[in-house]
C-alpha positions as CSV (number, residue, x, y, z in Angstrom):
1,M,-1.8,16.7,-18.0
2,I,-1.6,19.2,-15.5
3,H,1.1,20.7,-13.8
4,K,1.8,22.4,-10.2
5,N,3.9,24.0,-8.8
6,R,4.9,23.7,-4.5
7,H,6.7,26.4,-2.9
8,F,8.6,25.0,0.3
9,K,8.5,26.8,4.1
10,P,12.1,27.5,4.7
11,L,12.3,24.0,6.9
12,A,10.9,22.0,4.0
13,L,13.0,24.0,1.6
14,T,16.3,23.2,3.5
15,V,15.3,19.4,3.1
16,A,14.7,19.8,-0.8
17,V,18.0,20.7,-0.8
18,T,19.4,17.5,0.9
19,L,16.9,15.5,-1.1
20,C,18.4,16.7,-4.3
21,I,22.1,16.2,-2.7
22,L,21.2,12.7,-1.7
23,L,19.1,12.0,-5.4
24,T,22.7,13.7,-7.5
25,T,20.1,15.5,-9.6
26,C,17.8,18.7,-8.8
27,T,14.7,18.7,-12.2
28,S,11.5,20.0,-12.3
29,K,10.7,17.5,-14.2
30,I,9.0,13.6,-12.6
31,P,11.7,11.1,-13.5
32,N,10.7,8.8,-16.7
33,A,11.1,5.2,-16.5
34,N,10.0,3.2,-19.3
35,S,9.1,0.4,-19.5
36,H,6.8,0.5,-16.4
37,H,3.4,0.8,-15.7
38,I,1.0,2.0,-13.3
39,L,-1.8,-0.1,-12.0
40,Y,-5.3,1.6,-10.7
41,L,-9.4,0.6,-10.6
42,A,-11.9,2.3,-12.1
43,G,-15.1,2.2,-12.6
44,E,-17.0,1.4,-15.7
45,E,-20.8,2.9,-17.0
46,S,-21.4,-1.4,-16.2
47,G,-21.0,-0.1,-12.3
48,N,-18.3,-3.0,-12.2
49,T,-14.6,-1.6,-10.4
50,Q,-12.0,-2.7,-13.3
51,I,-8.0,-2.6,-13.2
52,W,-6.9,-0.5,-15.6
53,E,-2.8,-0.1,-16.6
54,L,-0.9,3.2,-17.4
55,D,1.8,3.3,-19.4
56,W,3.9,5.6,-17.9
57,E,6.1,6.4,-20.6
58,T,3.2,7.0,-22.9
59,R,0.6,8.1,-20.6
60,N,-1.9,5.6,-22.2
61,A,-4.2,4.4,-20.5
62,Q,-6.4,1.2,-21.3
63,K,-8.4,-1.7,-19.2
64,L,-6.4,-4.8,-18.2
65,A,-8.6,-7.2,-18.2
66,Q,-12.2,-7.8,-17.9
67,L,-13.1,-9.8,-14.9
68,P,-16.5,-10.5,-13.5
69,G,-17.4,-8.7,-10.8
70,D,-16.2,-5.7,-8.7
71,V,-12.6,-5.7,-8.0
72,L,-11.4,-3.6,-4.4
73,E,-7.8,-4.9,-4.9
74,Y,-5.2,-6.2,-6.0
75,V,-1.7,-7.1,-5.9
76,I,1.1,-7.8,-8.0
77,S,3.7,-10.8,-7.5
78,P,7.2,-9.8,-7.3
79,D,8.3,-10.8,-10.7
80,G,5.5,-8.6,-12.4
81,Q,3.9,-11.1,-14.5
82,L,0.8,-11.8,-12.3
83,I,-2.2,-10.3,-10.1
84,L,-4.2,-11.7,-8.0
85,A,-7.4,-9.9,-7.4
86,P,-10.4,-10.9,-5.6
87,V,-13.4,-10.3,-7.3
88,L,-16.8,-9.5,-5.4
89,R,-19.7,-12.2,-6.4
90,T,-23.3,-11.8,-6.5
91,D,-23.4,-12.8,-2.5
92,G,-21.5,-10.8,-1.2
93,G,-18.3,-12.8,-1.3
94,Q,-15.4,-12.8,-2.4
95,D,-12.7,-15.3,-5.0
96,L,-9.8,-15.0,-6.3
97,W,-8.9,-14.1,-9.1
98,M,-5.1,-14.5,-11.5
99,I,-3.9,-12.5,-14.2
100,E,-1.7,-11.9,-17.0
101,T,0.4,-9.0,-17.0
102,N,1.9,-9.3,-20.2
103,N,-1.9,-10.1,-22.4
104,G,-4.5,-9.4,-19.9
105,H,-5.5,-12.8,-19.8
106,A,-7.7,-13.6,-17.0
107,K,-9.3,-17.1,-14.7
108,L,-10.9,-18.1,-11.8
109,W,-7.4,-19.4,-9.4
110,L,-8.8,-19.9,-6.2
111,D,-13.8,-20.4,-6.2
112,C,-13.9,-19.7,-2.1
113,T,-18.0,-20.2,-2.2
114,P,-19.2,-19.9,0.5
115,D,-16.2,-18.1,2.0
116,D,-15.0,-14.9,1.2
117,C,-11.1,-14.5,0.5
118,T,-9.6,-11.5,0.4
119,A,-6.0,-9.3,1.1
120,P,-4.0,-11.7,-0.9
121,S,0.0,-11.9,-0.2
122,W,2.6,-12.5,-2.3
123,S,6.2,-14.3,-1.0
124,P,9.1,-12.8,-2.3
125,D,9.6,-15.8,-4.7
126,S,6.0,-14.7,-6.7
127,Q,6.1,-19.0,-6.1
128,N,3.3,-19.1,-2.8
129,I,0.0,-17.0,-1.8
130,I,-0.8,-16.6,1.7
131,Y,-4.7,-15.0,1.4
132,T,-7.0,-13.7,4.4
133,R,-10.1,-16.1,4.3
134,I,-13.7,-14.9,6.1
135,T,-15.7,-18.4,7.4
136,D,-19.1,-17.8,9.3
137,G,-17.1,-14.7,10.7
138,T,-13.9,-15.8,11.8
139,T,-11.0,-14.9,9.9
140,T,-7.8,-17.6,9.4
141,L,-4.8,-17.5,6.9
142,W,-4.5,-19.9,4.4
143,E,-1.8,-20.5,2.1
144,A,-1.5,-21.8,-1.9
145,T,0.8,-22.3,-4.8
146,S,0.8,-19.8,-7.1
147,D,0.8,-22.3,-10.0
148,T,-1.2,-25.4,-8.6
149,G,-3.8,-23.1,-6.1
150,I,-3.6,-26.2,-3.9
151,T,-4.6,-24.5,-0.6
152,H,-5.0,-24.7,2.7
153,P,-4.9,-23.3,6.1
154,F,-1.2,-21.4,6.9
155,F,-0.9,-22.5,10.9
156,P,-0.9,-26.5,11.9
157,D,-4.1,-25.0,14.2
158,S,-6.8,-24.0,12.1
159,D,-8.2,-22.2,14.7
160,I,-5.8,-20.1,15.4
161,Q,-7.6,-16.3,13.9
162,A,-5.3,-14.5,12.0
163,G,-5.6,-11.9,8.9
164,Y,-4.3,-9.6,6.3
165,A,-0.5,-11.0,6.3
166,L,2.2,-9.8,4.6
167,W,5.6,-11.6,4.1
168,S,9.0,-10.5,4.9
169,P,11.2,-9.4,1.8
170,D,13.3,-12.6,2.6
171,G,10.5,-15.3,2.9
172,Q,11.4,-16.2,6.5
173,Q,9.0,-14.4,8.7
174,L,5.0,-13.3,8.6
175,A,3.6,-10.2,9.6
176,Y,-0.1,-10.1,10.2
177,V,-3.2,-9.0,12.9
178,D,-4.3,-10.9,15.5
179,P,-8.1,-10.8,16.7
180,E,-7.0,-8.1,19.5
181,G,-5.6,-5.9,16.4
182,Q,-2.4,-6.0,16.9
183,V,0.4,-6.4,14.5
184,C,1.9,-10.0,14.9
185,I,5.4,-11.8,13.4
186,F,5.6,-15.2,12.8
187,T,8.9,-16.4,11.9
188,L,8.9,-19.6,10.1
189,S,11.8,-21.6,11.0
190,D,10.8,-22.6,15.0
191,A,7.2,-20.9,14.2
192,D,8.2,-18.1,16.7
193,T,5.5,-15.4,17.4
194,Q,6.3,-12.5,18.5
195,C,3.2,-9.5,19.2
196,I,3.0,-5.9,18.4
197,P,0.8,-3.6,21.4
198,A,-0.6,-1.5,17.9
199,K,-4.5,-1.9,18.0
200,M,-5.3,-0.6,14.6
201,E,-6.2,-3.1,12.9
202,A,-3.8,-1.9,10.0
203,R,-1.7,-3.9,7.7
204,P,2.4,-3.3,8.4
205,T,4.8,-2.1,6.7
206,W,8.2,-4.0,6.3
207,S,11.3,-2.1,5.6
208,P,13.1,-3.3,2.1
209,D,16.0,-5.0,4.4
210,G,13.2,-6.8,6.2
211,N,14.8,-5.2,9.8
212,I,12.3,-2.8,10.3
213,L,8.0,-2.9,10.3
214,L,5.8,0.4,10.6
215,V,2.7,-0.4,12.1
216,T,-0.3,2.2,12.9
217,D,-1.1,2.9,16.4
218,M,-4.8,4.1,17.2
219,R,-4.1,6.7,21.0
220,L,-7.0,8.2,22.8
221,G,-6.1,12.0,22.7
222,T,-8.4,15.0,21.5
223,G,-10.8,12.8,19.2
224,F,-9.4,10.3,17.2
225,V,-5.3,9.8,17.2
226,S,-3.4,7.4,15.5
227,H,1.0,7.3,15.3
228,I,3.8,5.3,13.1
229,L,5.3,3.1,14.9
230,R,9.1,2.2,14.0
231,V,9.3,-1.0,15.5
232,N,13.1,-2.4,15.9
233,L,12.9,-6.3,14.8
234,Q,16.3,-7.4,16.5
235,S,15.1,-5.6,19.8
236,Y,11.1,-5.3,19.3
237,M,11.8,-1.5,20.8
238,L,9.4,0.9,19.7
239,L,10.1,4.3,18.3
240,D,7.1,6.7,17.7
241,L,7.4,8.5,14.5
242,S,4.5,10.8,14.8
243,R,5.6,15.1,15.0
244,S,3.2,15.6,18.0
245,F,0.6,14.0,19.5
246,N,-2.7,15.4,18.1
247,V,-2.5,13.9,14.7
248,E,-3.9,11.5,12.8
249,D,-0.9,9.4,11.1
250,D,-1.3,7.0,8.8
251,A,-0.7,4.4,5.5
252,P,3.4,4.8,6.1
253,A,4.8,3.8,2.5
254,W,9.0,3.1,2.5
255,S,11.1,4.4,-0.7
256,P,12.2,1.2,-2.6
257,N,15.4,2.5,-1.7
258,G,15.5,2.4,2.2
259,Q,15.5,6.3,2.5
260,W,12.1,8.3,2.7
261,I,8.9,6.6,4.7
262,A,5.4,9.0,2.7
263,F,2.3,8.4,4.7
264,R,-1.0,10.7,5.4
265,S,-1.1,13.0,7.7
266,R,-3.7,15.7,9.0
267,A,-4.4,17.5,12.8
268,A,-6.7,14.9,15.1
269,G,-10.3,15.7,14.4
270,A,-10.0,18.3,11.4
271,A,-12.8,18.2,8.9
272,M,-9.9,19.1,6.2
273,G,-8.3,16.1,4.0
274,K,-5.1,13.7,4.9
275,Q,-1.9,15.2,2.7
276,I,0.9,13.6,1.9
277,W,3.7,14.0,4.2
278,L,7.8,12.3,4.1
279,M,10.3,11.8,6.1
280,P,13.8,10.6,6.1
281,A,13.7,7.0,6.9
282,N,15.2,8.2,11.1
283,G,12.2,9.8,11.6
284,V,13.6,13.3,11.9
285,E,12.0,16.3,10.1
286,A,9.3,15.3,8.5
287,Y,7.2,17.7,5.8
288,A,4.1,18.2,4.2
289,L,4.1,17.6,0.3
290,T,0.5,18.4,-0.2
291,A,-1.0,21.2,1.7
292,E,-4.6,20.9,0.4
293,P,-7.0,21.2,3.0
294,E,-10.1,20.5,0.3
295,F,-8.7,17.3,-1.3
296,H,-8.3,14.1,0.9
297,Y,-5.2,11.8,-0.4
298,G,-5.4,8.2,-0.4
299,P,-2.1,5.9,0.4
300,P,0.4,6.9,-1.1
301,V,2.6,4.6,-2.9
302,W,6.2,5.0,-4.5
303,A,7.7,4.6,-8.0
304,A,10.5,2.4,-8.5
305,N,13.3,5.5,-8.6
306,S,12.0,6.1,-5.1
307,E,12.0,9.6,-6.5
308,T,8.5,9.6,-6.6
309,L,5.3,9.1,-5.6
310,I,1.9,8.0,-7.1
311,V,-1.7,9.0,-4.8
312,T,-5.2,9.7,-5.4
313,Q,-6.1,12.7,-5.0
314,Y,-10.0,13.2,-3.4
315,S,-12.5,16.1,-3.9
316,T,-15.3,17.2,-2.1
317,E,-17.7,16.5,-5.4
318,G,-16.4,12.7,-4.9
319,N,-13.8,13.0,-7.8
320,Q,-11.1,10.7,-7.6
321,T,-7.7,11.5,-9.8
322,L,-3.9,10.2,-9.9
323,W,-1.4,12.2,-9.2
324,A,2.4,11.9,-9.7
325,I,4.5,13.8,-6.6
326,S,8.3,14.8,-7.2
327,I,9.8,14.3,-4.2
328,A,12.7,16.9,-5.2
329,T,11.0,19.7,-5.5
330,G,7.1,18.8,-4.9
331,S,6.1,19.6,-8.4
332,Q,2.5,17.7,-8.8
333,E,1.2,16.1,-12.7
334,Q,-1.9,14.9,-12.6
335,L,-1.7,11.1,-14.5
336,V,-5.6,10.2,-14.5
337,T,-9.1,11.9,-14.2
338,N,-10.7,8.8,-12.5
339,G,-8.9,5.9,-11.2
340,Y,-7.8,5.4,-7.0
341,R,-5.8,2.5,-5.5
342,P,-2.2,2.8,-7.6
343,Q,0.5,0.2,-7.7
344,W,3.7,0.4,-9.4
345,A,4.4,-2.3,-12.1
346,T,7.3,-3.5,-13.8
347,K,6.5,-5.3,-17.2
C-alpha cells in the first residue's frame, strides 16, 4: 500500500488539532474497522464494469457478482444485506438487478424494457425502493417493495415529472429533482411539497438527523460557478456554505456522526482537478485535504467511523485509483489501483 503524509498550513493545523480533540485520538494510521467492506466499480478485460469489494481489514479484493452488462451505479440497503444495481442493456436502457452481499447471488429484480430505470433509493427500513423511470424522454418516480418487486408510480398523478429521489433518514420525506432542476421535498403524511430554488439537477444530501439538506446550486460568475447551500427544513432558510463566490463546490457528503461535511472544490474555470475539502457542519473554516492539481477527485464517501474518507483519484493518463484519507492527520493510503465510485458497506 502507498501512504502519503500531508503538511497542513497554519489555519489547517489549528483545525487539525481541533479534530484530534473531537476524535479523542490523533494517530497517523487510518483507523481499522473490522467486518467492513468497500464496494467499488472496476472494468474487466471483457469491457464490462462490475461491482467489486475490498475487505477493510485484510485489504483483499474480489468481484462481488457477475452481471450481464455494465454497472453504472449501485445502492446498498440500509441493513447491508442487499445491493440494487441498474445494469445496462444492449438497447441502451437499464434494468434493476438485486445482489445478496453475503454470497454475491444476483437476480433480475425489475425488467424495465423498453424503459430506462436508474437512480434507485432504499427506504430506511430496507423494505421499499424508489427509482427513476425514463419513458420516451419523460422522467417519473416509481416505487416498489424490495421483496416482491411489485411496482407502481410513486405519485397518484402518474404524469408528475420528477426524478433522482432520496428518502429522508426517518422515511417520512422524499427529496427529488423536478423538471426545472430544483430540489423539492415531499412530505408523505400530508402530501405537501416545498421546492428549493437551486438548479443544479444534482441529488441533495440529508443530514443524519434529517433536519437539514445540502443542495448544490449553479450560479453565473467568471465562468461556471457552483455553491453548496445548507437548507434548514424547519424554516427553509438557505445558507451559502461556499467560502467565496468564484468556486466550483459540489458533491457534499455528511459524516455519519453529523459533525463534518466533505466536498469537492476548485477555483471557477480552473484547469486543475477538483480537490477534497472538509468543513465543520456549521460551515466555518473549510480547508483542503488534498492539494494535487494534477489529479481530479471523485465525490468523497465517509467510513462508518466518521474519521476516514474514501475517494477516487483520477489522473491525466486515465488511471482511477481508490484512496483512504484520515481527516485527523491528512495521511493517505492507496487501497485499489483500478476502481471508482466507492461505497462503504457493513457485512
